[in-house]
N, C-alpha and C positions, 0 to 999 in steps of 0.2 A: 404118389403114383406118377410112373412115368409116360410123358406123352410123346415118346420116340414111337411107337408102334402106329400111332393116331396120325402122327407127320408122315410117316413111310405109305402108311396105307392112302392117305389121301392125294400124295402127291402119284403115287403109283395108280389111282385109279383116275385122276385127270389125266395123267402122262397118257396113260391107255385108251383114253376117250378122244384126247387130241392127234395123237400119233397114231394109231392103228387102226382108226376107224375110217380114214380118207384112203380109197385105194389109189387115189393120185400119188400118195407119199412111198407107196409100195417098193420103187426103185430106192428111194433113198433109204428106207430102212434097211434094205437087204445088204447094203454096205455096213450095216453095224451089226449083223446078226452073229452071234458068238463072241461080240465085245463085250468087256466089262468096263465101266468110267467111272472112278471114286469123285467124289464132290466132297471137298471139305470145307465147311462153310465156317467162318471164324466165329459165327455168333453159337453153333451147336456145338455139342461136346462128344457128337457121334458122327461117323461120314454119313455120306446117303450115295449108295452104291447102285448105279443102273446095271442091269444085266440084260442085254438084248438078244431076243431070241424071234424067230420065225413070226410066231404070234403073238407075243405081247412083251411087255417091258415088266420086270420085276424091280422093286426099287427094295433095297435091305438097309438094314443099318449097321449089321455083324456079317462080314466077310472075311475067311481067313485065307483064301487063296488071294493070288495075285492080282492085280489089276493093269488092264492094259493102256490106262492113262489115269493118272492120279490130278486131279486140279484143285487148287488151294485159291479161296476168293471170299469175299466179303458177302451180304446177303443182297445187299445195294449193288453188287456187279453183274449179279446171277440174270435181271433181263436183259443187259446187255449182250449174254451170249446168241442171242437171236439174230444179231445183226454180225455177219461173217465178216463183213468190212473191218470190222472194229476189234476180231481178235488180238492181230499183230501189235495194234496201240495198246491194248489191254497188258497183253506180255509186257510190252516195252516199258510202260509206266508202273510195272509190278502190280497192278489190281489183280491178275491172274498170274498166278504160277503153277507151271507146267510141267510133271514129269512122267515119263513114259512116251508114248507114241501120240503124237500133237495131231496125224490124223484123226484120230476118235473123236476128239473135241471139236475139230473143223468139222466131221461129218456130223454129229449131234448137234451141233450149230445149225449147218445147212439143213437137216431135219427141222428144226426149230424154227427157221426160217420160212421155210414152206408151209406148216402148217397154220391152218387158221384160228387164231385164239380170239374168239369173239363169246365173251359170257352170255349175251344174250340167245346163242345158238342152244345152248345147255340149260338156259333157264325155259325156253318157249315149250319144251312138250310139257312141262309142270303147271306153268302159271299163265301160256297165251303169249303168241308174240308182240303184242302191245306192250303188255306189261313188262315181259323180259328185255323189250327195248328201254322202256322207260326205266327199270330198274339197273340195266346196264348202265345207260347214260349219268343216271344218281350217283351210281359208284364211281366212274370215272371224275365228275365233277367235285364228290368228295374226296377223292384218293389227290386231286390237284390242288384242292384248297389245305389239304392237310399237307402235301408239300410245300407250297406259299408257306405256311404258318412256321414250318420245322425252317425254312430259309429265314423267315424275319428273325425267331427266335434267336437261328445264330447270329445275325448280323447284330441283333440287340444285346446279345451276349458279349460279342467282340467289340463292341463298341464300350458298354460296362465295365470290363476289363481292362482295356486301354485309356479310356477317357476318365471315368469316373472313381472309380476303386483304385485306379493306378497298378495293378497288380501284373499288369503287361506292358512293357512301352510300346509307343505309337510307331509308324512306320518311318516318320520323320526322325524320331532319335533313336531309332535302330540305327538307320543310316549313318546320323552324327557319331554315335558311338563309334562305330566301326572306322570312320575316317578319322577318329582321334587316336583309336588303336592302331592304324596304320600308321599316323604320324607319330606315334610312340614308337612304334619300331623301328622307322626309318631312323630317327633321331637315336635310339639304340643302336643301331647298326653303324654310324656316323660315329659314335662316341667310342665303340669297340674297332674300329678303323683307327681311329688316332689314338688310341691306348696303346695299340698293337705297335703303331709306328713309333711311339716314343719308346717300348719296351724295346725295338729291335736296336733303337741310338744307345 
């Protein structure tokens, strides 16, 4: 069973609620009407194609036509698209690879930046305001905890590889090795120069 329709359907529903429900976003949406933005996430084996129209946003996984803009990125970079100021640095660092009309991704970023992304607002009609706020805060704390655990595990793995298992060299060892290689290269160059002088005689 493929999860592609589930992913595209869920994303389409969420984005339409966030971007098309609020009337104050109409001017920002207008700039994207008729545009097609293709997101190629490295973690997915299919693209997410965002087709903007006057009344809604369609999210497709199969698109035969050309897109106005195609963006390749990692899933972890996706939330950073909300910050328009970060776009240039993301492109420079290679986290974002943009082909086509850069303005489309800039306008999408601006639209996402203007949208209010408060999970409690969407949960409130079903479970009530207070419960929705509590669930939202708990989810944020859980996400923060998971991020801290992932960072701690990465640090631990780095220490295990360099200190205990000795699979990878430590920073000082690497610096020493580089200096030794450079010293050897200098000696070799000097030897070649002396050899060339002797041959010339």
